[in-house]
C-alpha positions in Angstrom: 7.5 -25.3 7.1 9.6 -26.7 9.9 12.0 -28.0 7.3 12.4 -24.5 5.9 13.0 -23.0 9.3 15.6 -25.7 10.1 17.3 -25.1 6.8 17.5 -21.3 7.4 18.8 -21.7 10.9 21.6 -24.0 9.5 22.7 -21.5 6.9 25.5 -18.9 7.2 26.8 -15.9 5.4 25.6 -14.9 1.9 23.5 -18.1 1.5 21.1 -17.1 4.3 20.8 -13.5 3.1 20.0 -14.8 -0.4 17.4 -17.4 0.8 15.5 -14.9 3.0 15.6 -12.2 0.3 14.4 -14.6 -2.4 11.5 -15.9 -0.3 10.3 -12.4 0.6 10.6 -11.3 -3.0 8.5 -14.3 -4.3 5.8 -14.0 -1.7 3.5 -11.7 -3.8 5.3 -12.0 -7.1 4.7 -15.8 -7.3 2.2 -16.4 -4.5 4.9 -18.3 -2.6 3.6 -16.7 0.6 0.6 -18.9 0.6 2.9 -21.9 1.3 5.9 -20.2 3.1 4.8 -17.0 4.9 7.5 -14.5 4.8 6.9 -13.3 8.3 8.2 -16.6 9.6 11.3 -16.3 7.3 12.0 -12.8 8.6 11.5 -13.9 12.2 14.2 -16.5 11.6 16.4 -13.7 10.2 15.9 -11.7 13.3 16.8 -14.6 15.5 20.0 -15.3 13.4 20.9 -11.6 13.7 20.5 -11.8 17.5 22.9 -14.8 17.5 25.5 -12.8 15.6 25.2 -14.8 12.3 23.7 -11.8 10.3 24.0 -8.1 10.2 20.6 -6.7 11.3 20.8 -3.4 9.3 21.9 -5.2 6.1 19.1 -7.8 6.6 16.5 -5.0 7.2 17.6 -3.3 4.0 17.5 -6.4 1.8 14.1 -7.5 3.2 12.7 -4.0 2.6 13.8 -3.9 -1.0 12.7 -7.4 -1.6 9.2 -6.8 -0.2 8.6 -3.6 -2.1 9.9 -5.1 -5.3 7.9 -8.3 -4.9 4.7 -6.5 -4.2 5.3 -4.2 -7.2 5.8 -7.3 -9.4 2.6 -8.8 -8.0 0.8 -5.5 -8.8 2.2 -5.4 -12.3 1.1 -9.0 -13.0 -2.5 -8.2 -11.8 -2.7 -5.0 -13.8 -1.3 -6.6 -17.0 -3.4 -9.8 -17.0 -6.5 -8.6 -15.0 -9.1 -11.1 -13.9 -7.7 -13.6 -16.5 -4.8 -14.3 -14.0 -7.3 -16.2 -11.8 -7.9 -18.7 -14.6 -4.2 -19.7 -15.3 -2.4 -22.5 -13.5 -1.1 -20.3 -10.7 -4.5 -18.5 -10.3 -6.4 -21.8 -10.2 -4.0 -23.1 -7.6 -4.8 -20.0 -5.4 -8.5 -20.9 -5.7 -11.7 -18.9 -6.1 -12.3 -18.6 -2.4 -9.0 -16.9 -1.7 -9.4 -14.6 -4.7 -12.9 -13.6 -3.5 -11.6 -12.8 0.0 -8.8 -10.7 -1.5 -11.2 -8.8 -3.7 -13.6 -8.2 -0.8 -10.7 -7.0 1.4 -9.5 -4.5 -1.2 -13.0 -3.2 -2.0 -13.9 -2.7 1.7 -10.6 -1.1 2.8 -9.4 0.5 -0.4 -5.8 1.7 -0.3 -5.6 0.8 3.4 -5.8 -2.8 2.4 -2.2 -2.5 1.1 -1.0 -1.4 4.5 -3.2 -3.8 6.5 -2.6 -6.7 4.2 1.1 -6.7 5.0 0.1 -8.0 8.5 -2.2 -10.7 7.3 -0.6 -13.9 5.8 -2.9 -14.7 2.9 -3.6 -11.0 2.1 0.1 -10.2 2.0 0.5 -12.6 -0.9 -2.7 -11.7 -2.8 -3.5 -8.0 -2.2 -0.8 -6.6 -4.6 -2.1 -8.6 -7.5 -5.7 -7.8 -6.6 -4.8 -4.1 -6.4 -3.5 -4.4 -9.9 -6.6 -6.2 -11.1 -8.9 -3.5 -9.8 -6.5 -0.9 -11.2 -5.7 1.0 -8.0 -3.4 3.8 -9.1 0.2 2.7 -8.7 1.4 5.8 -7.0 -1.2 5.3 -4.2 -0.4 1.6 -4.1 3.4 2.3 -3.8 2.9 4.9 -1.1 0.8 2.6 1.0 3.1 -0.3 0.4 6.1 1.6 1.6 4.4 2.4 4.8 3.2 -1.2 5.3 6.6 -2.7 4.4 8.6 -0.3 6.6 6.5 -0.9 9.7 6.3 -4.7 9.0 10.0 -5.1 8.5 10.9 -3.2 11.7 8.3 -4.9 13.8 9.0 -8.5 12.7 12.8 -8.3 12.7 12.7 -6.6 16.2 10.5 -9.4 17.5 12.7 -12.1 16.1 15.8 -10.3 17.4 14.2 -10.1 20.9 13.1 -13.8 20.8 16.7 -15.0 20.2 15.6 -18.6 20.3 11.9 -19.6 20.4 10.4 -19.3 17.0 7.1 -20.6 18.3 6.8 -18.0 21.0 7.8 -15.3 18.5 5.1 -16.4 16.0 2.5 -16.4 18.8 3.5 -12.9 19.9 3.5 -11.7 16.2 -0.1 -12.9 15.8 -1.2 -10.8 18.8 0.8 -7.8 17.5 -0.7 -8.1 14.0 -4.2 -8.0 15.5 -3.5 -4.9 17.6 -1.7 -3.2 14.7 -4.6 -3.7 12.4 -7.0 -2.4 15.0 -4.8 0.7 15.5 -4.6 1.4 11.7 -8.3 1.1 11.3 -8.9 3.4 14.3 -6.5 5.9 12.9 -8.3 5.8 9.5 -11.7 6.2 11.1 -10.4 9.2 13.0 -9.1 10.8 9.9 -12.4 10.3 8.0 -14.4 11.8 10.9 -12.1 14.8 11.2 -12.4 15.4 7.5 -16.1 15.1 7.6 -16.4 17.6 10.6 -14.0 20.0 8.9 -16.1 20.0 5.7 -19.3 20.4 7.6 -17.9 23.4 9.6 -16.7 25.1 6.4 -20.1 24.6 4.8 -22.0 26.1 7.7 -19.7 29.2 8.0 -19.4 29.9 4.3 -21.1 33.1 2.9 -22.8 33.2 -0.5 -20.8 35.1 -3.1 -21.9 38.6 -4.2 -23.3 39.2 -7.6 -20.9 40.3 -10.3 -20.9 44.1 -11.0 -22.0 44.9 -14.6 -19.0 45.5 -16.8 -16.7 43.8 -14.3 -14.0 41.4 -15.4 -14.2 37.7 -14.5 -11.8 38.5 -11.6 -14.2 41.1 -10.2 -12.4 44.3 -11.1 -14.3 46.8 -13.3 -13.2 47.1 -16.9 -11.6 50.4 -17.8 -11.7 52.0 -21.3 -8.3 52.8 -22.7 -7.6 56.4 -23.5 -7.6 57.5 -27.1 -10.1 54.8 -28.1 -13.7 55.6 -28.9 -16.5 53.4 -29.8 -16.7 52.6 -33.5 -19.4 54.6 -35.4 -22.4 52.7 -36.5 -22.6 51.8 -40.2 -25.9 52.7 -41.9 -26.6 51.1 -45.2 -26.9 53.4 -48.2 -30.4 53.6 -49.8 -30.6 51.5 -52.9 
C-alpha cells in the first residue's frame, strides 16, 4: 500500500488522473478495493490537489463517475452470475467469510447498506455485487449509490485537501468520520421509520368506516339515472304448445 501511495504522489498530469480513476473504478468491479482501498487513493488525490498538482473539481468529477460506474458494474456482475460468482476464481479469492459478512450486511440494512457500505472498506468492494446477487432493484440501488458516492467523494477529497501532507493523520481522521457518518445515517433511518409508523398509527385511529352503498348506486357512489325515452323491455311469455 505504501508503494502505491508513493507512486501516486510521484505522478503528475494525466497519469495521476488516470491512475486514481482506474483504481476507483475497479474497486467494486474487480474487488480491487480489498487490496487497495479507494479511500486512500482519493485521499492522496485530495493532497495532490491541495499542492496544486491536480484540479480539485476535475478530480471530483472523475472519481464520482468512476465510483458510480464501478459499483454498477459490480451490481451487474452479481445479478448476472448470482451466487455462482462466489465459486469462481475471483469469488474464492474473496473468501466465504467476507461474502457471508456482505450478505448479512445487505440483509440487515437493505438499501441503506449501499449508502453505508461506501464508508466501510470491505463493504465498499462487495456490497454492489451482493446487491445484485440478492436482486435488489437497480433503480433503488442506483439512487442509494448516488447518495453514498456523492457524500463520500466530497468528504474524502475535502479531508485530503485539508491534510495537505500527512496521509496517516488523514486516514485516522477518516476512520473517525466514517464511524460518525454511519451512526448519523442509521439514526436518520430510524427516525424516518418511527415517523412513518406514528403517521400510519394516527391515520388508523382517526379513520371512519365507510358508509354502505346506496341501492342502485354506481360504483362511484352516485345513483344511477334512467335515460329518458327508454322503458323496461316487456317480459316474454312462452306460447302454449
